C-alpha positions in Angstrom: -9.5 -15.4 27.2 -6.1 -15.1 25.5 -4.8 -17.8 23.1 -1.8 -19.3 24.9 -0.3 -20.7 21.8 -0.5 -17.4 20.0 1.1 -15.6 23.0 3.9 -18.2 23.1 4.5 -17.6 19.4 4.7 -13.9 19.8 7.1 -14.2 22.8 9.3 -16.6 20.7 9.1 -14.2 17.7 10.4 -11.3 19.8 13.0 -13.3 21.7 14.5 -14.7 18.5 14.0 -11.4 16.7 16.0 -9.5 19.3 19.0 -11.8 18.7 18.7 -11.5 14.9 18.1 -7.8 14.8 20.5 -7.0 17.6 18.0 -4.8 19.3 15.4 -5.2 22.0 13.2 -2.6 20.3 9.9 -4.4 19.4 9.3 -2.1 16.4 12.7 -2.9 14.9 12.0 -6.6 15.5 8.6 -6.5 14.0 9.8 -4.5 10.9 12.7 -7.0 10.4 10.2 -9.8 10.5 8.0 -8.1 8.0 10.9 -7.5 5.7 11.8 -11.2 5.9 8.2 -12.1 4.9 7.9 -9.6 2.0 9.6 -11.8 -0.7 7.2 -14.7 0.2 4.2 -12.4 0.0 5.4 -11.0 -3.4 5.6 -14.6 -4.7 2.1 -15.3 -3.5 0.5 -12.3 -5.1 2.3 -12.8 -8.4 -0.1 -15.7 -9.0 -3.2 -13.6 -8.4 -5.3 -13.0 -11.5 -5.0 -9.5 -13.1 -7.6 -7.5 -14.9 -6.4 -5.5 -18.0 -7.5 -2.0 -18.4 -9.1 -2.9 -21.8 -10.9 -5.9 -20.4 -14.7 -5.8 -21.1 -15.5 -7.9 -18.0 -17.3 -6.2 -15.1 -14.5 -5.7 -12.6 -16.9 -5.7 -9.7 -17.4 -9.4 -10.1 -13.7 -10.2 -10.6 -11.4 -11.8 -8.1 -8.7 -9.5 -9.3 -10.4 -6.6 -7.4 -9.6 -8.4 -4.1 -8.5 -5.7 -1.7 -7.7 -6.8 1.9 -8.1 -3.3 3.4 -11.3 -2.3 1.5 -9.6 -0.1 -1.1 -10.2 -0.6 -4.8 -8.2 2.3 -6.3 -11.4 4.2 -7.1 -11.8 5.8 -3.7 -14.6 3.6 -2.6 -14.7 0.4 -0.6 -14.9 -3.0 -2.3 
């Protein structure tokens, strides 16, 4: 069963986005919305802990190895 609130949010996003972007193209609206969110996302990840290359800690147990899509930079999943 669809979530009515989520559907309303999506409809509102695309209705307002069409006015802001000046296009009815849903891809253009979506990309413009992502572009607006990017600065906020960059601020959020700036606070994430980092692991230095010369750090002796086991990086497998570190929160800094968090990878939302399953990549860890070594070609294997997290």
